[in-house]
Structures are given as structure tokens and as C-alpha cells.
C-alpha positions as CSV (number, residue, x, y, z in Angstrom):
1,M,0.0,0.0,0.0
2,S,1.5,3.4,-1.0
3,A,1.4,6.4,1.2
4,E,-0.9,8.1,-1.3
5,E,-3.5,5.4,-0.7
6,G,-3.6,6.3,3.0
7,V,-4.1,4.1,6.0
8,T,-6.8,3.5,8.6
9,L,-5.3,3.9,12.1
10,E,-7.0,2.2,15.0
11,L,-7.3,5.6,16.8
12,D,-9.4,4.1,19.6
13,D,-6.4,2.0,20.6
14,I,-3.6,4.5,20.3
15,Q,-2.8,6.6,23.3
16,S,-3.8,10.2,22.7
17,G,-0.4,11.7,23.5
18,A,1.2,10.0,20.5
19,L,-0.5,11.9,17.8
20,R,-2.3,14.9,19.4
21,E,-0.5,18.2,19.7
22,R,-0.3,19.6,23.2
23,P,-2.8,22.3,24.0
24,S,-1.9,26.0,24.1
25,P,-1.9,27.3,26.7
26,Y,-1.1,24.2,28.7
27,I,-0.6,22.9,32.3
28,G,1.3,19.7,32.6
29,T,2.4,17.1,35.2
30,Y,4.9,14.3,34.7
31,L,5.1,11.4,37.2
32,M,7.4,8.5,37.5
33,L,6.5,5.5,39.6
34,R,8.3,2.5,41.0
35,I,6.6,-0.9,41.3
36,D,7.7,-2.9,44.4
37,D,4.9,-5.5,44.2
38,V,3.8,-7.2,41.0
39,V,0.1,-7.6,42.0
40,A,-0.1,-3.9,42.9
41,G,1.7,-3.1,39.7
42,R,-0.9,-4.9,37.6
43,E,-3.7,-3.3,39.5
44,L,-2.0,0.1,38.8
45,V,-1.9,-0.7,35.1
46,R,-5.6,-1.7,35.2
47,R,-6.5,1.6,36.8
48,L,-4.4,3.6,34.4
49,H,-6.0,1.8,31.6
50,G,-9.4,2.9,33.0
51,I,-8.2,6.5,33.0
52,L,-7.2,6.3,29.4
53,E,-10.5,4.8,28.5
54,T,-12.4,7.4,30.5
55,Q,-10.4,10.2,28.9
56,R,-11.1,8.8,25.4
57,G,-14.8,8.3,26.1
58,S,-15.3,11.9,27.1
59,A,-15.5,14.1,24.0
60,E,-14.6,17.2,26.0
61,L,-11.6,15.6,27.7
62,A,-10.5,13.7,24.5
63,E,-10.1,17.0,22.6
64,S,-8.6,19.0,25.4
65,T,-6.5,16.8,27.7
66,S,-3.7,14.5,26.7
67,V,-2.8,11.5,28.9
68,T,0.1,9.2,28.1
69,V,1.3,6.2,30.1
70,G,4.7,4.7,29.4
71,F,6.9,1.9,30.8
72,T,10.6,1.4,31.0
73,H,12.1,-2.0,30.0
74,Q,12.7,-2.6,33.7
75,G,9.0,-1.7,34.4
76,L,7.8,-4.3,31.9
77,K,10.1,-6.9,33.5
78,V,8.8,-6.1,37.0
79,L,5.2,-6.6,35.7
80,G,6.1,-10.1,34.6
81,V,6.2,-9.7,30.8
82,P,7.7,-12.9,29.4
83,Q,11.4,-12.8,28.6
84,A,10.8,-13.5,24.9
85,S,8.7,-10.5,24.7
86,L,11.2,-8.3,26.6
87,D,13.9,-9.4,24.2
88,S,11.7,-8.4,21.2
89,F,11.9,-4.7,22.0
90,A,14.4,-2.3,20.3
91,P,18.0,-2.7,21.6
92,E,18.1,1.0,22.5
93,F,15.0,0.6,24.6
94,R,16.3,-2.5,26.3
95,A,19.6,-0.8,27.1
96,G,18.1,2.4,28.5
97,M,19.1,6.0,27.9
98,A,21.7,6.2,30.6
99,S,23.8,3.4,29.0
100,R,23.8,5.3,25.7
101,A,24.6,8.7,27.3
102,A,28.2,9.1,25.9
103,E,27.0,8.4,22.4
104,L,24.2,10.9,22.8
105,G,26.6,13.6,24.0
106,D,25.4,13.5,27.6
107,V,28.8,13.9,29.1
108,G,30.4,16.2,31.7
109,E,27.7,18.1,33.5
110,S,25.1,16.2,31.5
111,S,26.4,12.8,32.3
112,P,24.1,10.3,34.1
113,E,26.2,10.5,37.3
114,R,24.9,14.0,37.7
115,W,21.3,13.3,36.7
116,E,18.4,13.9,39.1
117,H,17.4,10.9,41.0
118,P,15.9,8.5,39.9
119,F,16.7,9.1,36.2
120,G,18.9,6.3,34.8
121,T,18.3,4.0,37.7
122,S,16.3,0.8,38.0
123,E,13.7,2.6,40.1
124,V,11.8,4.1,37.2
125,H,9.1,1.6,36.0
126,V,6.1,3.7,34.9
127,A,5.8,7.3,33.6
128,L,2.6,9.3,33.3
129,A,2.1,12.6,31.5
130,V,-1.0,14.8,31.7
131,L,-1.3,17.9,29.6
132,S,-4.4,20.1,29.8
133,P,-5.4,23.6,28.7
134,D,-6.5,24.9,32.2
135,E,-6.1,24.1,35.9
136,A,-9.6,22.7,36.3
137,R,-9.4,20.0,33.7
138,H,-5.8,19.3,34.6
139,Q,-6.6,18.8,38.2
140,E,-9.5,16.4,37.4
141,V,-7.2,14.0,35.6
142,V,-4.3,14.4,38.0
143,D,-6.6,13.5,40.9
144,R,-7.7,10.4,39.0
145,A,-4.1,9.4,38.6
146,R,-3.4,10.0,42.3
147,Q,-6.4,7.9,43.2
148,A,-5.0,5.1,40.9
149,H,-1.9,4.7,43.0
150,Q,-2.2,6.2,46.4
151,D,-3.9,3.3,48.1
152,L,-1.7,0.6,46.5
153,V,0.9,-0.8,48.8
154,G,4.0,-1.4,46.7
155,I,3.6,1.6,44.4
156,E,5.7,4.7,45.0
157,V,5.9,8.0,43.2
158,V,9.6,8.6,42.7
159,W,9.6,11.8,40.7
160,R,7.2,14.6,39.7
161,Q,7.6,17.6,37.5
162,D,4.9,20.2,37.0
163,C,5.0,22.3,33.8
164,Y,3.1,25.2,32.4
165,Q,3.2,27.5,29.4
166,L,5.2,30.6,30.3
167,P,3.2,33.9,30.2
168,N,4.7,34.9,26.9
169,G,3.8,31.5,25.4
170,R,7.5,30.8,24.6
171,T,10.3,28.7,25.9
172,S,12.7,29.9,28.6
173,F,15.1,31.1,25.8
174,G,12.2,33.3,24.6
175,F,11.3,31.5,21.4
176,K,7.9,30.3,20.2
177,D,7.8,26.5,20.4
178,G,5.8,23.6,19.0
179,I,6.3,24.6,15.4
180,G,7.3,22.2,12.6
181,Q,5.5,19.0,13.7
182,P,5.1,16.5,10.9
183,A,1.7,15.5,9.6
184,V,0.9,11.8,10.0
185,E,-1.3,9.9,7.5
186,G,-4.5,8.6,9.0
187,S,-4.3,10.8,12.1
188,G,-7.0,13.2,11.0
189,R,-4.6,16.2,11.7
190,P,-4.1,18.4,8.6
191,P,-0.5,19.2,7.6
192,R,0.9,22.7,8.4
193,N,3.5,22.5,5.6
194,R,1.6,22.2,2.3
195,Q,4.9,21.5,0.6
196,E,5.3,18.2,2.5
197,R,3.1,15.2,2.2
198,P,2.1,13.5,5.5
199,L,4.5,10.9,6.8
200,R,3.5,7.2,6.8
201,A,1.9,6.2,10.1
202,G,4.5,3.5,10.7
203,E,7.1,6.1,11.4
204,F,5.4,6.8,14.7
205,I,2.9,4.0,15.4
206,L,3.9,0.3,15.4
207,G,1.9,-2.1,13.3
208,Y,1.8,0.1,10.1
209,P,4.1,0.5,7.1
210,D,6.7,3.3,7.5
211,E,8.5,5.4,4.9
212,T,10.5,2.4,3.7
213,G,7.2,0.6,2.9
214,E,7.9,-2.1,5.5
215,L,6.5,-2.8,8.9
216,P,8.9,-1.6,11.6
217,P,10.1,-4.2,14.0
218,M,7.4,-4.7,16.7
219,P,7.5,-6.2,20.2
220,T,5.7,-9.5,20.5
221,P,3.1,-10.7,21.0
222,D,1.1,-8.6,18.5
223,V,-1.3,-7.5,21.2
224,L,1.6,-5.9,23.1
225,G,3.3,-4.2,20.2
226,R,0.6,-3.0,17.9
227,N,-0.5,0.6,18.2
228,G,2.3,1.3,20.6
229,T,5.1,3.9,20.2
230,Y,8.5,4.5,21.8
231,V,8.8,7.7,23.9
232,V,11.9,9.7,24.9
233,L,11.6,11.8,28.0
234,R,14.4,14.2,28.9
235,K,14.7,16.9,31.4
236,L,16.8,19.7,30.0
237,H,18.0,22.6,32.2
238,T,18.4,25.9,30.2
239,R,21.1,28.4,31.0
240,V,19.2,31.4,30.0
241,A,21.4,34.0,31.6
242,A,24.5,32.5,29.9
243,Y,22.7,32.6,26.6
244,R,21.7,36.2,27.0
245,R,25.2,37.2,28.0
246,Y,26.7,35.4,25.1
247,L,24.5,37.4,22.6
248,S,24.9,40.7,24.5
249,E,28.7,40.4,24.4
250,R,28.7,39.9,20.6
251,A,26.0,42.5,19.6
252,A,26.0,46.3,19.7
253,N,22.4,46.6,20.6
254,R,19.2,44.6,21.3
255,T,18.3,44.5,17.6
256,Q,21.5,42.8,16.8
257,E,21.0,40.5,19.8
258,A,17.7,39.4,18.4
259,L,19.2,38.8,15.0
260,L,22.1,36.7,16.4
261,G,19.6,34.7,18.4
262,A,17.4,34.1,15.4
263,K,20.5,33.0,13.3
264,M,21.3,30.4,16.0
265,V,17.8,29.1,16.2
266,G,16.6,29.5,12.6
267,R,13.6,31.5,13.7
268,W,12.8,34.8,15.3
269,Q,11.5,34.7,18.8
270,S,7.9,35.2,17.4
271,G,8.2,31.9,15.5
272,A,8.7,33.5,12.1
273,P,11.2,31.4,10.1
274,L,14.3,33.0,8.7
275,A,13.6,31.1,5.5
276,L,10.7,33.5,4.9
277,T,11.8,36.7,6.6
278,P,15.6,36.6,7.0
279,D,16.2,40.3,7.9
280,V,13.4,41.4,10.2
281,D,11.0,39.7,12.5
282,D,7.4,39.3,11.3
283,V,5.2,38.8,14.4
284,E,2.0,38.1,12.3
285,L,3.8,35.5,10.3
286,G,5.2,33.8,13.5
287,A,1.7,33.6,15.0
288,D,0.0,32.2,11.9
289,P,0.1,28.3,12.0
290,A,-0.9,28.2,8.3
291,R,2.3,30.0,7.3
292,N,5.0,29.7,9.9
293,N,5.8,26.1,8.9
294,D,5.1,26.4,5.2
295,F,8.6,26.7,3.7
296,R,11.6,24.8,2.5
297,Y,15.4,25.4,2.5
298,G,16.2,24.3,-1.1
299,D,16.4,27.9,-2.4
300,D,19.0,28.8,0.3
301,P,21.7,26.1,-0.1
302,R,24.5,28.2,1.4
303,G,22.4,29.5,4.4
304,F,22.4,33.2,3.7
305,K,18.8,33.4,4.9
306,C,18.9,30.6,7.5
307,P,22.4,29.3,8.4
308,V,22.8,25.6,7.6
309,G,23.9,25.1,11.2
310,A,21.0,26.8,12.9
311,H,19.1,24.7,15.4
312,A,15.8,24.4,13.5
313,R,17.5,23.6,10.2
314,R,19.7,20.9,11.8
315,A,16.7,19.2,13.5
316,N,14.7,19.2,10.3
317,P,16.7,20.0,7.1
318,R,13.6,19.7,5.0
319,D,14.6,19.6,1.4
320,A,18.2,21.0,2.0
321,L,19.7,17.5,1.6
322,D,17.7,16.5,-1.5
323,Q,20.4,17.6,-3.9
324,D,22.9,14.8,-3.3
325,G,20.2,12.3,-2.2
326,S,22.5,10.9,0.5
327,V,20.0,11.2,3.3
328,D,16.2,10.7,3.2
329,V,15.1,13.3,5.7
330,R,11.7,11.7,6.0
331,L,13.3,8.7,7.8
332,H,14.5,11.0,10.6
333,R,11.4,13.1,11.4
334,M,10.3,13.4,15.0
335,I,7.1,14.2,16.8
336,R,8.0,16.5,19.7
337,R,6.0,17.4,22.8
338,G,8.2,19.9,24.6
339,T,6.9,21.7,27.7
340,S,8.5,24.4,29.9
341,Y,9.2,24.1,33.6
342,G,10.3,26.7,36.1
343,P,9.7,30.5,36.0
344,M,10.9,32.9,33.4
345,L,14.1,34.7,34.0
346,P,13.0,38.4,34.1
347,D,13.7,40.3,30.9
348,G,17.1,41.9,30.8
349,V,18.6,39.9,33.6
350,L,22.1,38.6,32.6
351,E,23.1,36.8,35.8
352,D,22.0,33.4,36.8
353,D,19.4,33.5,39.7
354,G,20.0,29.9,40.7
355,V,16.4,28.8,39.8
356,D,16.0,25.6,37.9
357,R,14.2,26.2,34.6
358,G,14.1,24.5,31.3
359,I,12.3,22.1,29.0
360,I,10.8,18.6,29.4
361,F,11.6,17.2,25.9
362,V,9.3,14.4,24.8
363,F,9.6,12.5,21.5
364,A,7.3,9.8,20.1
365,G,8.2,7.5,17.3
366,A,8.6,3.9,16.1
367,H,12.4,4.1,15.6
368,L,14.5,5.3,18.6
369,K,17.8,4.8,16.7
370,R,17.1,6.3,13.3
371,Q,14.8,9.1,14.6
372,F,15.8,10.5,18.0
373,E,19.3,9.0,18.3
374,F,20.2,9.8,14.7
375,V,19.1,13.4,14.9
376,K,20.8,13.9,18.3
377,T,24.1,12.4,17.3
378,Q,24.4,13.1,13.5
379,W,22.7,16.4,13.1
380,L,22.7,18.2,16.4
381,N,26.1,17.0,17.8
382,D,28.0,16.7,14.6
383,G,28.5,19.1,11.7
384,I,29.8,16.7,9.0
385,F,26.4,16.6,7.1
386,I,26.5,20.4,6.7
387,G,30.2,20.5,5.8
388,A,31.3,21.9,9.3
389,P,32.6,18.9,11.2
390,Q,33.9,21.0,14.1
391,E,30.5,22.6,14.7
392,K,27.6,21.4,16.8
393,D,24.1,22.8,17.2
394,P,24.7,26.3,18.7
395,L,21.7,26.1,21.1
396,V,21.3,22.5,22.2
397,G,24.5,20.8,21.0
398,A,27.0,19.3,23.3
399,N,29.3,22.4,23.3
400,D,32.1,22.7,25.8
401,G,33.3,26.3,25.3
402,S,35.5,25.6,22.4
403,G,33.0,25.3,19.6
404,S,31.9,27.7,16.9
405,F,29.0,28.6,14.7
406,T,29.2,30.0,11.2
407,I,26.8,32.7,9.9
408,P,27.0,33.0,6.1
409,Q,26.9,36.6,5.0
410,R,28.3,38.8,2.3
411,P,31.0,39.9,1.8
412,I,32.6,38.0,4.8
413,R,30.9,35.3,6.9
414,R,30.8,35.7,10.6
415,R,31.9,33.0,13.0
416,L,30.8,32.9,16.6
417,Q,33.5,31.3,18.8
418,E,33.7,29.7,22.3
419,L,30.2,28.4,22.4
420,P,29.4,27.3,26.0
421,P,26.7,24.7,26.8
422,F,23.4,26.5,27.0
423,V,21.5,23.2,27.8
424,V,22.3,20.7,30.4
425,T,20.7,17.3,30.6
426,R,19.2,16.6,34.0
427,G,17.9,13.2,33.2
428,G,16.2,11.0,30.6
429,E,14.4,7.7,30.0
430,Y,13.4,5.5,27.1
431,L,9.7,4.4,27.5
432,F,7.2,2.4,25.6
433,A,3.6,3.7,25.4
434,P,1.5,0.6,24.5
435,G,-1.9,0.7,23.0
436,L,-5.0,0.4,25.2
437,R,-5.5,-3.3,24.4
438,A,-1.9,-3.9,25.4
439,M,-2.5,-2.0,28.7
440,R,-5.3,-4.5,29.4
441,W,-3.1,-7.4,28.5
442,L,-0.4,-6.1,30.9
443,S,-2.9,-5.8,33.7
444,E,-4.0,-9.4,33.2
445,L,-0.6,-11.1,33.0
446,D,-0.3,-14.4,35.0
447,S,2.2,-14.5,37.8
């Protein structure tokens, strides 16, 4: 079946967080739980399955509130999933994120030894994410989640992070977020880039053909793997004061600071892409979802409008790599569900106030290695594919104070030197978000 023929997704079995964009504004809560008793663990899964069913059965909640439940490999093992099934999961998932930290660039201050507890330990078994547009609806679902575990002996909440959309609707660095999400065939969500056809469902949901035309490897038995998706959860601390100082020291005024920041990110703070407005910000364009993602890079091969090493262009090169045909960008697209935590650093402040603030980065997809890990290692932390092997992503790359970032311009290019790390990994986990039938199967496993 070709992508043009479309596909019918079993949407009633797919967890809502996999395909639905987060609300805006949003209030979010992330919980991680440890299972110390297998019977209590299966009862927890049964109750969480009920929350997912209730959420899906309420038209109002289904459209407004996203609930996602994921399990680590250790969590599935604790629940008693047969060894043959455990061995059928992707190698990266079985290994866990902490074991792959060096390859991902999580070294130094970002290394697992410095992660928040219990990230990277055997104590994380279940993760729950709730995203809602307002406090009332959010609290309703969070209360249900609390009721699902609070009376179960042998279930412990080991980590919680509350999130909310900042007052300006942007990230802690000041940029509009949530732009550039891929359209997925069969999801019912219209594409925001009319120049890009929807991606095949199997890129994100197991049990359907992906962009290669094949079915991605799927955990067994079929009831466990089908309609599931892998999830990456990462807590990323942002060094906003250091970022502001870096721009301030290299710009003559606030206008130049804004331009330098836009060159590093690939968009203006409003969300307007440099590919469409390279010289001045366009607030109306940035706020228009019908236009702010409707562009390509093919007409700007040298990066005079948007530098080839800018964050947004690295994360999604679009058609920029089509000329030599060496990389199929469609095999490396990601669904992202980033949310902000911590208060804003007041405007104009250039010194760190000691408050933890940043982003909870969430990815959903069928291929941990060729989606998240490929983009992180090959495009964000390496510059070979753009012809700059010594350069990393200027905003989120694993920079150590010795890196650089090239801004093409005439007559002489500009090169920013001594890039420090603006983002520090505070923890991360690889999870599997099963379909609703799989949740029921997990809750009914025999001892």
C-alpha cells in the first residue's frame, strides 16, 4: 500500500499523547513511579487503563487533555512480561538512555552521574504525562491518577515535574515552540506545511508501514506491540542568563542580539522562520500556523537566509539534503511534545538567579535509533552533514566552550566562537507507550 493510498489507524487503541498536539496554553504534570509489588503493579496498570478509556470516552476531555502512560524496560520486566517479549523490544530501549549517554553527548555536566534521581536507575518503572489547557481540567485528571496509585501498597511516586506555558507563550530562551510538527497519515490532523506530504503512520505507530514501505520491528506478541510507540523523555535545564550574556557580548544593541539569536535558532522569537523573513521579524507570520511552517530550504543552499547550522535547520533539514540524495530526511522526522518548567528569567537579567528552569523534551516514534538518536548524534552534535565537522548545534548541541557557529553573510561570513553549553541534561528515560488493548493485556498477566 502506498502512502498516497492512505491508511486507517486504530485511533481508539492509540494513546492520545502520541498523535495529538499539546494544548496551548497548557498545564502539565509528569510522574514516574516504582513498582515494588507485582500484584499492585498490575492493578495500577488496570486503573491507568481505566483513566485512558475514560479520557477517550469523554468528548470534552478527549479533545482538550492528553494522557500518556509509558513503561521502561525494567518496568515491563517487573510486571512479569515474558522474557521472549522483553527481548523483542528495540535494543536501545532495552539498554536504556543512561547506558547510551556518551553516544548521545550526555557527558560532563550532562552525564548520568549528575542526573536527578531516579533518572537512569532501576527505580523508574512507569511514567505518566498529563497535559491540559487549564487548571480545572488538569486537576481532574491528575486527581484520578493520584487515586489510581495512592492506596496501593508497593507503588511509589519517585519523581514529579509540573510544567506550564510561560506567560509569553514561549520557551525559557524566549522562542515560540511547538512549530514544525510532521503530519501523519491517518491521524486526521491536517498538515501545516503544504509542501510536505504526510509521513506514513509506521514512522510513529507500530503495526503500520513506515516510509520504507515495510512494517517496523514490533515487540511480541502482537497485542503488546501493535499501536504502541516509543517515547523519549528528557529533562533539559536551560542556562538562559549565559545565553543572553553570550549574545549581549557579541552584539552592539538589542536589535543585533535578536538577529544573532534568530540565526542560531533558525527562527525569530515570534516563531517567524528566517527562510521566509531573514532580515526582520514578522510577528504576524510567526503567529500564523498556516504560514509559519510552510517553507523549505532548497532555495538557500549556502544558508544566507537561514544558516545551515541553525538549530531548527539541523533538527529538520527539510529539502536541504535533497540535492545529493545521500539522506532521506523523512526517515528521521520526530514528533516532539516539549513543555517548559520553572519560572521565566526576568527580561534583561544577565546573571543566573539559581532557579531551575528548562524544558521537558518528549519524542514519540517507532524508531529510537534512526529518529531521535540519529538526529541527536548526527545532526545536532555533529556538523559533518553540513560541511562543518567542528560545529555542533549552537543552542542544544554538546558544546564545551571551544565550539563555533558560522553565519554566512556577504562579503565575509561571521563565525561565533567559544560556544558554551546552554542546555544541560538533568535526566532521561526511554519508554514504551502501549496501545489500550496492550494495557489491558499487561494488567491481566499471570504470575
